[in-house]
N, C-alpha and C positions, 0 to 999 in steps of 0.2 A: 649692801651700802649703796649708796646711790651717786652718781656721778654729781650731781648738786652738791653732798656734803663734802666730794673729795677735792672740787673746785673752790669751795670755801675754805676747806683747810689747807690749801697750797695759798692762795690768798694771807690768811694768817700768817703763815709761814715767812711769804715774802716781805710782810712789815714789822716783823719782830726783830728788834734790834739785840735780844739778849743771847741769840744762838751765836756758838763760835764760828770762828773765818774758816772757809773752806768746806765747810758741812754744807751738805745737799738733801733737798727735801725734792721728793718726787711722787707723781702718779703713775700706779702700774697696771696693765691692763694685761690679761693672759688669753689665750686661744678659747675659752668658754666664757668670755664676757665678763670675767670677775674682776671687778675694780679693786685696786689696792693702793695703799700710802707706803712711802719706804723713806727712810734715813740714811745717808750715806755719811761716814766719819772718817777722816783721812788718818791714815797711820804713815807719816812721813811721805816723800814726794811719788812713790810708785805703789803702795798698799793702799787698801783702806778696809772698813769692817761696815756692812750695811745690813739693816733689818727690813724685812717686809712684813704687811701683814694685809691679808685678804677678809673679806666678809661677804658674802652671799647669799641672798634671802628668796625664795620664791614659793609660789603657792600655784598648785594644779588640781584641778576637778577632775573626778573619775567616776562612773557609773557603778554603784555597789547594789546589789540585789533589786531595790526597787526605787531609789532616787540616787542623784550626784552626792558625793561626800567631797571635802577639800581635803588635800594632803598638803603638810608643809616641809619644805625644806631648808634647813641650813647648813650653810659650810663655813668654817673659820680655817685658815691656815698662817703659819708664820713661818717666818724662814730667815735663816743667818746666813751671810754669805761672807768669804773673806777672799776679798780681790788682789791680784798681783796684774798690774800693766806692764806691757812688753818694755814700752818706752818712759824711762822716768822724767826724762825731760819736758814731756807734755804735761806732767803732774796733772796725774789721774784721766786722762783723756785716751782714745784711742783703742786698740785692741787689749783686751783682758783675759786674763783664765783664773780660776779658783776652784775652792771647795765649798758646798753649801750643804746644809742640815736643815730637813722641815719638818713639821708637826702639823697633821690635818685632824679636823674633826668634821663631819658629815653626818647631821641629825634629820631622820624624818618623823613627823610627827602627823597621829589621825586626831580626829575631833575625840572629846570625852564621849562617854559612853550615854550621856543624856541627849547626845544631839541625834542619835540615831532614830530610825522608826524601828516598830517592834520586830518586822522582819529582819533587818539589818540586824539588831540585838542578838537575834537567834541565831543567825549565821556565825555570828562572831564569836559566839558561846560555843556551837558546835564545832568550829576550826580553831579556837583557841588563837585569834589574831594577834600579832604584835601591835600594839599601840604607839612604842617606841622603838626605833631602831637607830643605835649609835655607832658609826665605822671611825675608829680612829688608827692613825698609822704615824709610822716615824721611819725617817729615811736620808740616806747622805749621798752624796756623789760629787763629780766633776761638773764644771760648767765651763763656757767660753763665752764672749761678747765684746760687743763694740760702743765706744760711747764717744759722739760728738758735741763738741763744747763751745757756744758762740762765745764771741767777745764781751757779750752783756750777762753771760751767766746763765743762760737758758742750755739745756742739753737734752740730747735726744740720745735713746739709749734702747739696745735691742740684747738679749742675753738667751742661749740654750743650754738647757743642763739635764744629765740622766740621772735619775736618784735609784738606790737599789735599797732594798730592806731584809733584815733578817724576819725568819718566820715568824718569831715571836712579837714583832713590833707592829704587827698589823692585826686588829682586834675588832670583834663586833658583839654590840651588847644588845640583848633585846629583853623589851619588857611585855607582855602580854596585857590584855585587860583584864584577866584575872591574877594580874601583879605576878606574874611567875617570870623569873629573872635568870638569863643563861648569857655566858661567855663565851666566844669561839674564838680560837685563833685563824688565820687564813690557811684555807686550803692547799695542804702542802704540793696535792697533785700538779697544782698548775705552775708551780715552780721549775724554771730553766737552769739554772744548775745548785743543785744541792738545796741549801738553807736560803739561797737568795733569790729575790724576784725582782726583775727589770721592769720599770714602767714607762709609760709613754713618756717622750720627750718634754720638759717643761720650757715652753717659748714664751717669754714676757718682751713685753715693750714699755718703756717707761719716758717721762718728761717731765724733766726735772729744772730745778734751780740752785746755783752753787753760791753761796753767801761770800764776798769778799773782806 
């Protein structure tokens, strides 16, 4: 998803008159430069429900046997947050905390077999290389954050969360060029505490607008 598309999304939202009062639309950025969009819906003066979506696509070339090939990577993430603000009189601004759940998909794709040289095709057949690799994961965890709301409705926000997943919530599906399919759960040997795996912190920054 390009930054140009996200700016267009926000401009459309700002001009819309059908959105409910006090709802916020946002542009979200994370540590690995994945842009996203978000909507925060108020639940009383001190609570809200927020949904965030991220999509990122990248192409990389690498040398394989006798010439370069293109590798495509697609990443999609959806995140649902329940927020509780510390001071109700600020009407959903200032410091907050809550619980969030997320679902991620990361897909790696190689070109079709017709796009390779004879030497590359031979290597693919000898090694049974994967043409598709799909990683999926589901997690839940706590977060904290801070939002500054300007008088004109513009908001600046940052949040930090740490999610955990059960072993069966993280899967990898592989499809080889010979159309052999395999699905595996995450390696249990890397788990820190029994069946749980702790991820790196989820740090995000958001710029939004609140409808009055």
